[in-house]
Every structure is written in C-alpha cells, then in structure tokens.
DSSP file (Angstrom, degrees, kcal/mol; ACC not computed):
  #  RESIDUE AA STRUCTURE BP1 BP2  ACC     N-H-->O    O-->H-N    N-H-->O    O-->H-N    TCO  KAPPA ALPHA  PHI   PSI    X-CA   Y-CA   Z-CA
    1    1 A X     >        0   0    0      0, 0.0     4,-2.4     0, 0.0     5,-0.3   0.000 360.0 360.0 360.0  90.6   -3.0   19.5   -5.0
    2    2 A X  H  >  +     0   0    0      2,-0.2     4,-2.5     1,-0.2     5,-0.3   0.931 360.0  46.3 -59.5 -50.0   -4.3   20.2   -1.5
    3    3 A X  H  > S+     0   0    0     41,-0.2     4,-2.8     1,-0.2     5,-0.4   0.950 116.4  42.2 -62.7 -51.3   -0.9   20.4    0.2
    4    4 A X  H  > S+     0   0    0      1,-0.2     4,-2.0     2,-0.2     6,-0.6   0.888 117.6  46.3 -67.2 -37.5    0.8   22.6   -2.3
    5    5 A X  H  X S+     0   0    0     -4,-2.4     4,-0.7     4,-0.2    -1,-0.2   0.866 116.3  45.6 -72.6 -33.7   -2.2   24.9   -2.8
    6    6 A X  H  < S+     0   0    0     -4,-2.5    -2,-0.2    -5,-0.3    -3,-0.2   0.930 122.8  32.8 -73.0 -46.0   -2.7   25.2    1.0
    7    7 A X  H  < S+     0   0    0     -4,-2.8    -2,-0.2    -5,-0.3    -3,-0.2   0.833 129.4  33.0 -82.3 -32.7    0.9   25.8    2.0
    8    8 A X  H >< S-     0   0    0     -4,-2.0     3,-2.4    -5,-0.4    -1,-0.2   0.252  96.9-126.0-114.7  12.0    2.2   27.7   -1.0
    9    9 A X  T 3< S-     0   0    0     -4,-0.7    -4,-0.2     1,-0.3    -3,-0.1   0.826  75.5 -49.8  50.0  41.4   -0.9   29.7   -2.0
   10   10 A X  T 3  S+     0   0    0     -6,-0.6    -1,-0.3     1,-0.3     2,-0.3   0.457  96.6 145.4  82.0   0.3   -0.8   28.4   -5.6
   11   11 A X    <   -     0   0    0     -3,-2.4     2,-0.3    -7,-0.3    -1,-0.3  -0.549  57.0-111.7 -71.6 133.3    2.8   29.2   -6.2
   12   12 A X        -     0   0    0     -2,-0.3     2,-0.4    -3,-0.1    -1,-0.1  -0.510  38.7-175.5 -68.5 125.9    4.5   26.7   -8.5
   13   13 A X        -     0   0    0     -2,-0.3     5,-0.1    -3,-0.0    -9,-0.0  -0.986  32.2-107.1-123.2 132.3    7.0   24.6   -6.6
   14   14 A X    >>  -     0   0    0     -2,-0.4     4,-1.9     1,-0.1     3,-0.6  -0.294  31.1-119.6 -58.3 142.3    9.2   22.0   -8.2
   15   15 A X  H 3> S+     0   0    0      1,-0.3     4,-1.2     2,-0.2    -1,-0.1   0.865 111.6  49.6 -54.9 -43.4    8.0   18.5   -7.4
   16   16 A X  H 3> S+     0   0    0      1,-0.2     4,-0.9     2,-0.2    -1,-0.3   0.818 113.1  47.2 -70.2 -28.1   11.3   17.5   -5.7
   17   17 A X  H <> S+     0   0    0     -3,-0.6     4,-2.8     2,-0.2    -1,-0.2   0.755 100.5  68.5 -80.0 -24.9   11.4   20.6   -3.6
   18   18 A X  H  X S+     0   0    0     -4,-1.9     4,-2.9     1,-0.2     5,-0.3   0.927  98.5  49.1 -59.8 -46.7    7.7   20.2   -2.6
   19   19 A X  H  X S+     0   0    0     -4,-1.2     4,-2.4     1,-0.2    -1,-0.2   0.929 114.2  45.7 -61.0 -45.7    8.5   17.1   -0.5
   20   20 A X  H  X S+     0   0    0     -4,-0.9     4,-2.4     2,-0.2    -1,-0.2   0.918 114.6  47.6 -63.7 -43.6   11.4   18.8    1.3
   21   21 A X  H  X S+     0   0    0     -4,-2.8     4,-2.3     2,-0.2    -2,-0.2   0.920 114.3  45.1 -65.7 -44.8    9.4   22.0    1.9
   22   22 A X  H  X S+     0   0    0     -4,-2.9     4,-2.4    -5,-0.2    -1,-0.2   0.901 112.8  51.7 -67.8 -40.1    6.3   20.2    3.2
   23   23 A X  H  X S+     0   0    0     -4,-2.4     4,-2.2    -5,-0.3    -2,-0.2   0.931 111.0  47.8 -60.2 -45.7    8.4   18.0    5.4
   24   24 A X  H  X S+     0   0    0     -4,-2.4     4,-2.3     1,-0.2    -2,-0.2   0.887 109.8  53.2 -63.1 -38.8   10.2   21.0    6.8
   25   25 A X  H  X S+     0   0    0     -4,-2.3     4,-2.3     1,-0.2    -1,-0.2   0.919 108.7  49.9 -60.7 -44.1    6.9   22.7    7.4
   26   26 A X  H  X S+     0   0    0     -4,-2.4     4,-2.1     1,-0.2    -2,-0.2   0.892 109.7  50.3 -63.4 -40.3    5.6   19.6    9.4
   27   27 A X  H  X S+     0   0    0     -4,-2.2     4,-2.3     2,-0.2    -1,-0.2   0.899 109.4  51.4 -66.3 -39.2    8.8   19.6   11.5
   28   28 A X  H  X S+     0   0    0     -4,-2.3     4,-1.1     1,-0.2    -2,-0.2   0.908 108.6  51.9 -61.3 -41.2    8.3   23.3   12.3
   29   29 A X  H  <>S+     0   0    0     -4,-2.3     5,-3.0     1,-0.2     3,-0.4   0.895 108.3  51.7 -62.2 -39.8    4.7   22.5   13.3
   30   30 A X  H ><5S+     0   0    0     -4,-2.1     3,-1.9     1,-0.2    -2,-0.2   0.936 107.6  51.4 -61.7 -46.2    6.0   19.8   15.6
   31   31 A X  H 3<5S+     0   0    0     -4,-2.3    -1,-0.2     1,-0.3    -2,-0.2   0.684 107.1  53.8 -68.4 -17.0    8.4   22.2   17.3
   32   32 A X  T 3<5S-     0   0    0     -4,-1.1    -1,-0.3    -3,-0.4    -2,-0.2   0.139 122.6-107.7-100.1  19.2    5.6   24.7   17.9
   33   33 A X  T < 5S+     0   0    0     -3,-1.9     2,-0.6     1,-0.1    -3,-0.2   0.745  81.9 129.6  64.7  27.4    3.6   21.9   19.6
   34   34 A X     >< +     0   0    0     -5,-3.0     4,-2.2     1,-0.2    -1,-0.1  -0.584  20.3 157.4-107.4  68.0    1.1   21.6   16.8
   35   35 A X  H  >  +     0   0    0     -2,-0.6     4,-2.8     1,-0.2     5,-0.2   0.880  69.7  54.4 -62.3 -40.7    1.4   17.8   16.4
   36   36 A X  H  > S+     0   0    0      1,-0.2     4,-2.7     2,-0.2    -1,-0.2   0.911 109.7  47.6 -61.8 -41.4   -2.0   17.4   14.8
   37   37 A X  H  > S+     0   0    0      2,-0.2     4,-2.4     1,-0.2    -1,-0.2   0.914 111.8  50.6 -64.5 -42.4   -1.0   19.9   12.1
   38   38 A X  H  X S+     0   0    0     -4,-2.2     4,-2.0     2,-0.2     5,-0.2   0.934 113.6  44.5 -61.0 -47.0    2.3   18.1   11.5
   39   39 A X  H  X S+     0   0    0     -4,-2.8     4,-2.7     1,-0.2     5,-0.2   0.944 114.2  48.9 -63.2 -48.9    0.7   14.7   11.2
   40   40 A X  H  X S+     0   0    0     -4,-2.7     4,-2.4    -5,-0.2    -1,-0.2   0.865 109.2  54.3 -60.3 -36.8   -2.1   16.0    8.9
   41   41 A X  H  X S+     0   0    0     -4,-2.4     4,-2.0    -5,-0.2    -1,-0.2   0.943 113.2  40.0 -63.9 -48.8    0.4   17.8    6.7
   42   42 A X  H  X S+     0   0    0     -4,-2.0     4,-2.2     2,-0.2    -2,-0.2   0.883 115.1  52.1 -71.1 -36.9    2.6   14.7    6.1
   43   43 A X  H  X S+     0   0    0     -4,-2.7     4,-2.7    -5,-0.2    -1,-0.2   0.914 110.5  48.8 -63.5 -40.8   -0.4   12.4    5.7
   44   44 A X  H  X S+     0   0    0     -4,-2.4     4,-2.2    -5,-0.2   -41,-0.2   0.892 108.7  53.8 -64.6 -39.6   -1.9   14.8    3.1
   45   45 A X  H  X S+     0   0    0     -4,-2.0     4,-1.2     2,-0.2    -2,-0.2   0.933 112.7  42.8 -59.5 -46.9    1.4   14.9    1.3
   46   46 A X  H  < S+     0   0    0     -4,-2.2     3,-0.3     1,-0.2    -2,-0.2   0.919 113.0  52.6 -66.7 -43.6    1.4   11.1    1.0
   47   47 A X  H  < S+     0   0    0     -4,-2.7     3,-0.3     1,-0.2    -1,-0.2   0.856 103.4  59.7 -60.1 -35.2   -2.3   10.9    0.1
   48   48 A X  H  < S-     0   0    0     -4,-2.2    -1,-0.2     1,-0.2    -2,-0.2   0.895 134.7 -13.3 -62.5 -42.4   -1.7   13.5   -2.7
   49   49 A X    >X  -     0   0    0     -4,-1.2     4,-2.9    -3,-0.3     3,-0.6  -0.495  62.7-178.3-163.0  83.5    0.8   11.3   -4.5
   50   50 A X  H 3> S+     0   0    0     -3,-0.3     4,-1.9     1,-0.2    -3,-0.1   0.876  84.0  55.1 -57.2 -40.6    2.2    8.3   -2.7
   51   51 A X  H 34 S+     0   0    0      1,-0.2    -1,-0.2     2,-0.2    -5,-0.0   0.858 119.9  30.8 -63.3 -34.9    4.5    7.2   -5.5
   52   52 A X  H <4 S+     0   0    0     -3,-0.6    -2,-0.2    -6,-0.1    -1,-0.2   0.786 127.5  37.0 -92.8 -30.5    6.2   10.6   -5.7
   53   53 A X  H  < S+     0   0    0     -4,-2.9     2,-0.9    -7,-0.2    -3,-0.2   0.613  88.6  92.7-104.5 -13.7    6.0   11.9   -2.1
   54   54 A X     <  +     0   0    0     -4,-1.9     2,-0.3    -5,-0.4    -1,-0.0  -0.736  52.5 143.7 -89.2 110.5    6.6    8.9    0.0
   55   55 A X     >  -     0   0    0     -2,-0.9     4,-2.7   -36,-0.1     5,-0.3  -0.843  63.1 -88.0-137.9 173.2   10.3    8.6    0.8
   56   56 A X  H  > S+     0   0    0     -2,-0.3     4,-3.0     1,-0.2     5,-0.2   0.896 122.3  48.0 -51.8 -49.2   12.4    7.6    3.8
   57   57 A X  H  > S+     0   0    0      1,-0.2     4,-2.4     2,-0.2    -1,-0.2   0.886 113.8  46.3 -66.2 -38.4   12.6   10.9    5.5
   58   58 A X  H  > S+     0   0    0      2,-0.2     4,-2.6    -3,-0.2     5,-0.2   0.924 115.2  46.7 -68.4 -44.2    8.8   11.5    5.2
   59   59 A X  H  X S+     0   0    0     -4,-2.7     4,-2.6     2,-0.2    -2,-0.2   0.929 113.8  48.6 -63.1 -45.4    8.0    8.0    6.5
   60   60 A X  H  X S+     0   0    0     -4,-3.0     4,-2.2    -5,-0.3    -2,-0.2   0.933 114.5  44.9 -61.0 -47.0   10.5    8.3    9.3
   61   61 A X  H  X S+     0   0    0     -4,-2.4     4,-2.3    -5,-0.2    -2,-0.2   0.897 114.1  48.5 -67.1 -39.9    9.2   11.7   10.4
   62   62 A X  H  X S+     0   0    0     -4,-2.6     4,-2.2     2,-0.2    -1,-0.2   0.905 111.3  50.7 -66.7 -40.1    5.6   10.7   10.2
   63   63 A X  H  X S+     0   0    0     -4,-2.6     4,-1.8    35,-0.3    -2,-0.2   0.897 110.6  49.4 -62.6 -39.8    6.3    7.5   12.2
   64   64 A X  H  X S+     0   0    0     -4,-2.2     4,-1.8     2,-0.2    -2,-0.2   0.902 109.0  52.2 -64.9 -41.2    8.0    9.6   14.8
   65   65 A X  H  X S+     0   0    0     -4,-2.3     4,-1.7     1,-0.2    -2,-0.2   0.878 106.2  54.3 -63.2 -37.2    5.0   12.0   14.9
   66   66 A X  H  X S+     0   0    0     -4,-2.2     4,-1.9     1,-0.2    -1,-0.2   0.907 106.8  51.9 -61.2 -40.5    2.8    9.0   15.4
   67   67 A X  H  < S+     0   0    0     -4,-1.8    -2,-0.2     1,-0.2    -1,-0.2   0.871 113.2  44.6 -63.2 -36.2    4.9    8.0   18.4
   68   68 A X  H  < S+     0   0    0     -4,-1.8    -1,-0.2     1,-0.2    -2,-0.2   0.744 123.6  32.8 -79.0 -23.9    4.6   11.4   19.9
   69   69 A X  H  < S+     0   0    0     -4,-1.7     2,-0.3    -5,-0.2    -2,-0.2   0.509 110.9  55.9-115.3  -6.1    0.9   11.8   19.3
   70   70 A X  S  < S-     0   0    0     -4,-1.9     2,-0.0    -5,-0.2     0, 0.0  -0.887  79.0-106.0-128.8 156.2   -0.7    8.4   19.6
   71   71 A X     >  -     0   0    0     -2,-0.3     4,-2.6     1,-0.1     5,-0.2  -0.319  48.8 -96.2 -70.8 168.3   -0.9    5.6   22.2
   72   72 A X  H  > S+     0   0    0      1,-0.2     4,-2.0     2,-0.2     5,-0.2   0.883 121.6  48.8 -57.5 -45.7    1.2    2.5   21.5
   73   73 A X  H  > S+     0   0    0      1,-0.2     4,-1.8     2,-0.2    -1,-0.2   0.916 114.5  44.6 -63.3 -44.6   -1.6    0.5   19.9
   74   74 A X  H  > S+     0   0    0      2,-0.2     4,-2.5     1,-0.2     5,-0.2   0.894 111.1  53.0 -68.8 -41.1   -2.8    3.3   17.5
   75   75 A X  H  X S+     0   0    0     -4,-2.6     4,-2.3     1,-0.2    -1,-0.2   0.898 109.2  49.3 -64.0 -38.9    0.8    4.3   16.5
   76   76 A X  H  X S+     0   0    0     -4,-2.0     4,-2.2    -5,-0.2    -1,-0.2   0.914 111.2  50.4 -64.9 -41.5    1.6    0.7   15.5
   77   77 A X  H  X S+     0   0    0     -4,-1.8     4,-1.8     1,-0.2    -2,-0.2   0.918 111.5  47.3 -61.9 -44.0   -1.6    0.5   13.5
   78   78 A X  H  X S+     0   0    0     -4,-2.5     4,-2.0     1,-0.2    -1,-0.2   0.883 111.1  51.3 -66.9 -38.2   -0.9    3.7   11.6
   79   79 A X  H  X S+     0   0    0     -4,-2.3     4,-2.2     2,-0.2    -1,-0.2   0.880 108.0  52.6 -66.3 -37.1    2.7    2.7   10.9
   80   80 A X  H  X S+     0   0    0     -4,-2.2     4,-2.4     2,-0.2    -1,-0.2   0.887 106.8  52.8 -65.1 -38.0    1.4   -0.6    9.5
   81   81 A X  H  X S+     0   0    0     -4,-1.8     4,-2.4     2,-0.2    -2,-0.2   0.916 107.2  52.5 -62.5 -41.8   -0.9    1.3    7.2
   82   82 A X  H  X S+     0   0    0     -4,-2.0     4,-2.3     1,-0.2    -2,-0.2   0.921 108.9  50.0 -57.8 -44.0    2.1    3.3    6.0
   83   83 A X  H  X S+     0   0    0     -4,-2.2     4,-2.4     1,-0.2    -2,-0.2   0.908 109.4  51.3 -61.0 -41.7    3.9    0.1    5.2
   84   84 A X  H  X S+     0   0    0     -4,-2.4     4,-2.8     2,-0.2    -1,-0.2   0.886 108.6  51.1 -64.3 -38.9    0.8   -1.2    3.3
   85   85 A X  H  X S+     0   0    0     -4,-2.4     4,-1.8     2,-0.2    -1,-0.2   0.933 110.0  50.0 -62.9 -44.9    0.7    2.0    1.2
   86   86 A X  H  <>S+     0   0    0     -4,-2.3     5,-3.2     1,-0.2    -2,-0.2   0.905 113.3  46.2 -60.1 -41.6    4.4    1.6    0.4
   87   87 A X  H ><5S+     0   0    0     -4,-2.4     3,-1.6     3,-0.2    -2,-0.2   0.911 109.1  54.5 -67.1 -42.2    3.8   -2.0   -0.6
   88   88 A X  H 3<5S+     0   0    0     -4,-2.8    -1,-0.2     1,-0.3    -2,-0.2   0.834 113.8  41.7 -62.0 -32.9    0.7   -1.2   -2.7
   89   89 A X  T 3<5S-     0   0    0     -4,-1.8    -1,-0.3    -5,-0.2    -2,-0.2   0.228 113.5-118.0-100.1  13.6    2.7    1.4   -4.7
   90   90 A X  T < 5 +     0   0    0     -3,-1.6     2,-1.4     1,-0.2    -3,-0.2   0.878  53.9 161.3  55.0  44.2    5.8   -0.9   -4.9
   91   91 A X    > < +     0   0    0     -5,-3.2     3,-1.4     1,-0.2    -1,-0.2  -0.519   5.0 155.0 -93.6  66.9    8.0    1.5   -3.0
   92   92 A X  T 3   +     0   0    0     -2,-1.4    -1,-0.2     1,-0.3    -2,-0.1   0.627  58.6  72.9 -71.7 -14.3   10.6   -1.1   -2.2
   93   93 A X  T 3  S+     0   0    0     -3,-0.2     2,-0.5     2,-0.1    -1,-0.3   0.546  71.1 103.3 -80.7  -5.4   13.4    1.5   -1.8
   94   94 A X  S <  S-     0   0    0     -3,-1.4     2,-0.2   -39,-0.1     5,-0.1  -0.676  80.0-120.4 -79.2 124.6   12.0    2.7    1.5
   95   95 A X    >   -     0   0    0     -2,-0.5     3,-1.7     1,-0.1     4,-0.4  -0.421  10.0-135.2 -65.3 132.0   14.0    1.3    4.4
   96   96 A X  G >  S+     0   0    0      1,-0.3     3,-1.2     2,-0.2     5,-0.5   0.799 104.0  65.0 -59.6 -28.5   12.0   -0.8    6.8
   97   97 A X  G >  S+     0   0    0      1,-0.2     3,-1.3     2,-0.2    -1,-0.3   0.747  87.1  70.9 -66.0 -22.9   13.7    1.0    9.7
   98   98 A X  G <  S+     0   0    0     -3,-1.7   -35,-0.3     1,-0.3    -1,-0.2   0.771  89.6  60.9 -65.2 -24.4   12.0    4.2    8.6
   99   99 A X  G <  S-     0   0    0     -3,-1.2    -1,-0.3    -4,-0.4    -2,-0.2   0.623  97.0-144.1 -78.7 -12.4    8.7    2.8    9.8
  100  100 A X    <   +     0   0    0     -3,-1.3     2,-0.6    -4,-0.3    -3,-0.1   0.841  42.5 152.4  53.5  41.3   10.1    2.5   13.3
  101  101 A X              0   0    0     -5,-0.5    -1,-0.2     1,-0.1    -2,-0.1  -0.901 360.0 360.0-102.5 123.2    8.2   -0.7   14.1
  102  102 A X              0   0    0     -2,-0.6    -1,-0.1    -5,-0.0    -2,-0.0   0.466 360.0 360.0 -91.6 360.0   10.0   -2.8   16.7
C-alpha cells in the first residue's frame, strides 16, 4: 500500500477512513500550491485499489486538479482514462458529472 505507507508511516488506518484522509491530504497539497503532489496522491490512491478507493469525491477532486494543472487537451484525455477505469471495475455508482467532462 504505497499511499497508506507513505502518508501514514505504516500506521493502520481503517479502509473507509483512508480514502477521506488521502483526499483531504491532496486538497491540502492543492491549497499549498503543490498541484503535482495533489494529483499524484489521488492517482496513487486509485491505482492502489480502484474498486475500493474510486468514489465520487475522489473523481471530482482529481478531475478538478486536472483542470488546474493541465492544458485542455490533456485534461480531457486524463478524465476519459478515469472514466475507463471506472467502467473496467464496474463502478456504475460514480456520477458522470464527477468526471467534469463537458
């Protein structure tokens, strides 16, 4: 578990709290102008376990971070990849609006 071991130094964190904690960490990184760290943090969280960690709030925040850190063409491409990951893992409960694709 790269994300949990990196951020929490091996401390056991309940799975449902992990997503919230990592998401909050990424938002803090964004507010301190560390966009690359924020993006990498949420991408690592999803990569670690898409079925458990990919939810509306994480997708919405990562999509917003793509808008802030990428040009239009790249951000759309990255958001489409997020959609494909959600489809591949049958995460039908994620609202399409969370992907912020117009």
